[in-house]
N, C-alpha and C positions, 0 to 999 in steps of 0.2 A: 413641427408640423408644415409651418409655413413653406418650408426649404424643399421638402419633396413635391409639394404642389407645385411651386414655381419652376422646378425642374421639369415636371411633367407637362405643364403647359408649354415651356421652351421647346422641349422635343416636339410636341404635337406641331406647333408653328413652323419649327423646322422642317419636319417631315411634310408637312402640306406645302410648303414652299417648294422642297426638292421635288414632289410629285408633279407641281405646276410646271417647272422648269423642264423635266423630263419629257414631257408631251409638246412643248412650244416649239414650234418651228415647220420646216418641210420635210417631208418623208416621203420615200417609196412604200406603199402600202398594199398588201395581197388583194384586197377587194376594194371597190367603192361603197362607202358605210352605209347601210341600210337598202342597198340594190342587189337582187337577186342576179343570177346569171342569165336569167329571161327580161332583164330591165323591169322587173316590179318591186314594189316596196317588199322589203323583209325585215325582220326582227328576229329571225330564226338563225342569223350568223353566230356561230359559238365562238369564232375567234378571228382576230386581224393581228397579221405580223407587220412590224413598220420598220424600215432601214433608213439609216441616215441617207439623206439625198446627196450630201457632199461626197460621198465614196464615186458617185458617178460625174462629177462637176465637168469634167473633160469630156464626156460622151453625151450624144442624144439620147435621149430615154423615150420608149414606148411602153406605156402600162399605167399603172394606178398612182396617183399622187395625193397625198393629204398635207393641208395646212392646219396646223393649231395654233391660235392665237390667244396666248395667256391674259393678254390686255382685256377683251371683252369675253372671253372663255367661248369662242366660236370656234367651229371647224369646218373645213371645204374639202371635200373628196371629189377627185374626176378622173376620167380616163384620158389619156393622150395618145395620138397615134399619126403616123406619118399622112394616111390616108385619109380624105374626107368622106369616103363613102361609108354608110353604114350609119349607125346610131351609137353616142356615147353617153353615158349616164354621169351627173354631177350631182352631189347632195351637200346640203347645207343644214347646220344644226350648231347646239351649244353642246359643252360639255362641262362636268363639274368634278373636280378631284376631291375624294373623300378618303380622309386618314391617310393621304399620301401614296396609299397601295391600289387605290380603285378609282375608277372613273365612272361617272355616270353619263351616258350619250343620249341625247333629245334630237331628233330630227325635225327639222322645220321645213323642208322641202327638197324636192329631187326634180332636176331639170334634164331632160333628154335632149342632147344636141345631135344634129344630123344635117344632111344636105336640104332640109326641110326646115320650116319656122321651128325654134325650140319649143318643147312641150314643158311647161311647168306643173308639178303635181304638188299640191300642199298637202303635207302629210305630218303635221305638228304630232308627234309621237315619242314617248319614250322607248328606247331601244333596250333598256336594261342596266343593269351594273356589270362591269367587266373589272378583274383583277389584273393589275399592271405588273409584270415581270420583265426585268431587264438582263439581258446577256451582254457579252462583249459588243455585238454588232447590231443586235436587234432589241426591240421592245416588242412584247406580245401581249395583246389584250384578250383575256379568256372570259367568256360570258359566266357570271355567277348563277347557276341554275336555283330555283326555288324548289 
């Protein structure tokens, strides 16, 4: 009886560690987490696609970037562009891997950068639970609807 329980616990520990390592690092992401296309808070995004940023290491990149830090389980996403005109969102928050196949995202704040003084919006709020799926070239986060 002890052996199956130990095997189960070992598998759970490995799957949790695998899931943690899966998100850690710098990614190209489809959207800034928690920010709508109108630069307002949203928890309605149903999915995010992330691509390994190392694929573009020899090129300058314009678009959305995500950093996931497994040390303190924080994330930062932001938009980058060559021009300084306009407004560009950044979001900051925490994430928690659940059972290796899911991640819970919590937004701490949104900062809107632009040619004027940055505007910080505190939005400590759960964005919900997302299923993590991985293909050869991308990680996909799909919102789990209740």
